[in-house]
N, C-alpha and C positions, 0 to 999 in steps of 0.2 A: 503473358496474354498482350495482344496489339494493344498499341495505346493509340488516341487520338492525335493530330498532330497540333502542336503549340503554336500559338495566335502570335504575329509579327509585333502587335502591340504590347506593349508593358503594364497596362492600367489593369486591374482586376473588375471581371464584369459585374461581380458583386457588391463589393465595398468601394473601388475605386483606389485602392492601394497599389502604388507601382510593387511590378513583382519580378523581380531579380531572375529567377529560374522558372521553374514549371508550377510550384504551388506558391498561392498568397502566403504570405507571412503574418498577416493580419488575421483574416479568416479561415484560410486551408484551402481555398476551391482552387480547383484546377484549372490554370490559365490556357485552354485549349481550345479549338474551333468548336463554336456554340452548336452546331448542325450536326449531329450526330448521326450513322446510318443505325438501323434497325438491330443489326447484327451486335455493332457495339454498346448500344441500348441492353441488350440482353445480358450480354456477358457482362456487363457493368453489375447488372441487375444480379446475376448468380453468382459473382463475384462478394457481392456485400452479404446475399445470404448465406454463402458460406462462411465471409468473417463472420458474422454474427451467430450462427450455429457453433461456430468453434469455441466464440468467446462464451455462450452459454454452457456448452460441454465441460468447457473448463472450471467456469465457476458453479456448476453442479457439483463436479467432481469434490473439489475443495469443499462446498459446501457441507456434503453428504458425509465426507471420511476423514475432514481433517477441522473438527470444531474450534471455531475461533479464528481460524486460519485468515478468511476473507476480510473479518473486522480489522484483522492485524496489520493485513496488507495496505486496506485502505487509509486507516490511520498514518501508515509509514509514508503516503503518497502513490502507493503502486496501485494504480486504478485502470490503467487503459487495457489491459489483459483482462479485466472480469467487466461483466456487467453490473451496470449502476445499480446499487442495493434497492432505491427507491424503484427503479421501473421493473427489477427482477421479483420484488415483494408485490405490488401492484398485479404482474400479470398471472403469477402465483395465486395469491390471494382468489382471483378471478376466476382461475382455473378451477382451484378447489372449492371455492363456493358452488360453483355450475355444477362442477361434478358432483359432491356431496348432498347437495341437494337433487339432483338426477335419481341417486340410490335412496334418498330416504321419501322421496314421493313414490317411487316405484315400489317402495316397501309398504307404502301407505294405502296403495291404490286397491280399492276393493275388487278391482277386476282382475287383479292379478292373478288369484288362484286359478281362476277360468282359463286366461290365456295362458299360463304354463301349463296347465292339465292338458289344455288343446295342443300343445306341441309336443308335449310328451306321447300324445297317441295318434301323432302326425295328422291333426284336424286345424281347418281353416276356415276362417270368417266367424263373426260373433254370433251367427245362430249355431255352428257347429258348438260354439264355447258354451253359450246358454245350456246347448242340451245336456251339456254334462256338467252342469253346476250343482242339480239336486244329488248327482254322484258324489262329488266332493262335499256337498254337506253331509250325506251320509257317511261319508270316509272320516270326515273331522269329527263327529258325534260318536265314535266309538271310542275315541281316547280322551281321556281327562286332560293330558297336558304332553308335550312333546317329548318326556322320557318314555310314556307308555307306547307312543307311537313308533321311537326308535326299537323299543324291546320286540314290538310286534314284526317289526322289518328284521332284524336279526334271525326268529326263526323260519324265515322264509328261505325258498332257495334264492341263490341270486340272482338268477334269470328272471324272478319274480319280483326282486325287490324295485322300490320306486328310482327313477334316473335322479342326476344331480338337479335338475330344474324343479322336479316335484319336491325332493326333499327341500330346497332351498325356499318354496313356496308355503311348503307345512311348515319349516321354522319362521317364516315372517307371519305367517297366522297365527302361531300361538306368541309370538311376540306382541303383536299388536292385540291380541286376546287378554295379555296379563297386563299390558299398559293402559287398557279401557276398566279393565275391573280394579286396578289401582287408581284412576284417576289421571295418570301420568299424560296422556296422549295431548291434551290442549297446552300442557307446561312445555313439553317437547315440542312442538311445533312452534310455539310464541319463541322459545329460545333458537330454534333455528333462523327464524325469517327475522330475528333480532340481532343474530351472532355480527352478521358484516359489520353493522352499525353499532356494535359494541366494541369491536377492534379499532375504530378510529379513536377511542377514549383509552382502552386497555394498554394497546403499544406503547404511547408516548409515556403512558403512567408507569410501565414496566421499564423504560429508561427513567424516569426519576426515580425510582426505587434503587437502580445500580448506582445513579449518581450517590444517593442517600448511603448506602452499601460503603462504598468505597470512598468515602468523603475524602481519604489522605492523597487521591490520585488529583490533587489540585491544579494538575496541568492539563487536565483532561475536561474539555468542553460537555455540555449535556449533549449536543450533536454526536460527539465521538460515542456516548452510550447508548442514543438514538440506532446508531448503524449497528451496532451489536444488537439492539432489541431487532431492527429490521431483518438482521442474517438469521436471528433464532427463531422468530415467527415463520419465515420464509421456509425454513427448516421444519419446523412443527406443521405447518402446511402439509407440506410433501410427504412427509412420513406418515402423518395419520391418515392421508387420503391412501396410502399404500396399504396400513393395516385395516381400513376399514372394507377395501377391497378384498383383503385375504379375508374379514370377517366374514363378509357376503358370499364369497365362493365355498369356505370350509365351516361355516358356522362351530367354529373352536373357539370354547369360552375364554381361553386363556389371551387370546390374541391380541385385545385389548388393552389387558396388563400389564402384558409383555411389551406392547408398545410404549404405555406409559413409563414403563421402568427403561427403556432405550431413550427416552425422549429425556430423562431426568439425566441419565450417565453421560449424554450429549452435554446438556447442559453445563454438568459440573466440570466438564473437560474442556468447555469452551471457555468458562471464568478462570479455570487454572492458566489457562495461556493467554488469556487477555491480561486479566488482574493480579494472578498468583496468588499463594495464601493458602490458607485452609478451605478448599474449594467444595467440602460435601454440606459444612455446615450453612456456609454463605448459598450455596445453592438451596439445601432443604428450606432456610429461614425464606428465601426469595419465592419459593415455590409457595409456601403457605401463605404469604403476603399477599401474593399475586392472586392465589385460588379465593383467599377471603375479597378482594377487590374486582374478581371476577363475578363473585357471589353478589355482591353489594351493587355493581354496576347492571347486572341482570336485573335484580329485585328494585333499581331503579327504573329502569325502561319497562318494566312488566306493569308498575305503578301508573307512569306517564302515558303508556298505553291506554289501560284502563280506564282512567281519566278523559283520555281524549275521546275514545271509544264511547 
């Protein structure tokens, strides 16, 4: 790539340190002519994007497929190749909560069945969607639950069966109906809105549990356990979002359970790589304690919010 010419002066424009060659030894800035052409600015930006993308892909690869490896590398001081764990966690959690809330709000929308049915029948506009609202209600009133709906679909010729979007709308309809009957809708909504705040408490708490569980690792600081916590929760967000999308698309009951099993196996493998020893019972105990803490933190947030309101 074409580079900017080096300045004749040897003082760094950023920090004032003497620059023996091209880069400042103090701050790392390149000692080049400050007035850049547009072409050079574009090339510089493109190079930065490619560099960051490559770091992200490498980080993502090791995070997903080599449990505990990134923590191992970070503690060993090998950090330049990978995205900073704090930055990666913040970015991932932002994407996770944004996408997760988008899915859950779409599920809870009262207008969704009408919109989806309108799309299924190639109808446009709210008026046309409203015109099939009664048909939708009559269709749903025929069935007591989703099982009856699926059985009715099976006996129909394949050409007359509902499309994937309509089936998804029906699934969410009965899901919300069941939650309302059990009084769980308000609890779910409260949990979803408070979960991002709860993570500010739970993430450092997870690191504290690691420190307690592995007290013999005296050379480890709390910050080292916190790095493990960051990497694990980053993986959790990515994988849980993936299973949420699969569940939304295919409505298969075992997807969520299978996802939890994979997350547990991942945690077990990560603990074994970083801490050694019998990772199964450590992971199992950690999940129990952490799950109890999650419940307690949630109850605490619920009490505070109810008092505040």
